[in-house]
C-alpha positions as CSV (number, residue, x, y, z in Angstrom):
1,X,87.7,92.3,92.3
2,X,89.2,95.2,94.7
3,X,87.4,98.4,94.9
4,X,89.1,101.5,96.4
5,X,87.4,104.7,97.3
6,X,89.6,107.9,97.8
7,X,87.9,110.6,99.1
8,X,89.7,114.1,98.8
9,X,88.7,117.6,99.6
10,X,87.9,119.6,96.2
11,X,91.0,121.9,96.0
12,X,92.9,121.8,92.8
13,X,93.6,118.1,92.2
14,X,94.8,118.0,89.1
15,X,94.0,115.2,86.3
16,X,97.5,114.0,86.3
17,X,97.5,113.6,90.3
18,X,94.4,111.7,90.2
19,X,95.8,109.3,87.2
20,X,99.0,108.9,89.5
21,X,96.7,108.0,92.5
22,X,94.8,105.4,90.3
23,X,97.8,103.9,88.8
24,X,99.7,104.0,92.2
25,X,96.9,102.3,94.1
26,X,96.4,99.6,91.3
27,X,100.3,98.9,91.5
28,X,100.2,98.6,95.3
29,X,97.3,96.0,95.3
30,X,98.9,94.1,92.6
31,X,102.3,93.9,94.3
32,X,101.2,93.6,98.0
33,X,98.2,91.6,97.5
34,X,98.6,89.9,94.3
35,X,95.3,91.3,92.8
36,X,94.7,91.4,89.1
37,X,95.0,94.9,87.9
38,X,92.5,94.3,85.1
39,X,89.5,94.1,87.6
40,X,91.0,96.8,90.3
41,X,88.7,99.6,90.4
42,X,89.6,102.9,91.9
43,X,87.3,105.6,92.5
44,X,88.2,109.5,93.4
45,X,85.7,111.5,95.1
46,X,86.3,115.1,95.4
47,X,84.2,116.7,98.3
48,X,83.7,120.4,98.7
49,X,85.7,121.7,102.1
50,X,81.9,122.9,103.4
51,X,81.1,118.9,103.2
52,X,84.2,117.9,105.1
53,X,84.3,118.3,108.7
54,X,87.3,117.8,111.1
55,X,87.2,118.5,114.9
56,X,83.5,119.7,114.8
57,X,84.0,122.3,112.1
58,X,84.0,122.6,108.3
59,X,87.5,122.4,106.6
60,X,86.7,125.9,104.7
61,X,86.6,127.5,108.3
62,X,89.7,125.7,109.2
63,X,91.7,126.8,106.0
64,X,90.5,130.2,106.5
65,X,92.5,130.2,109.7
66,X,95.4,128.8,108.1
67,X,95.0,125.1,109.7
């Protein structure tokens, strides 16, 4: 039973986009690894940009600077 955890920053990811990720990852595991889609679990976690750091600083700060 594959378990995939996708983490994204909480920035306007739509329900349709999440559904596409879930379907796409499930299809990928089915086609590439031969996994059963009925037992494939995909979890999407949305992380606040204050809680996600890159290069020693929060993403919130980087986004304010346009990075």
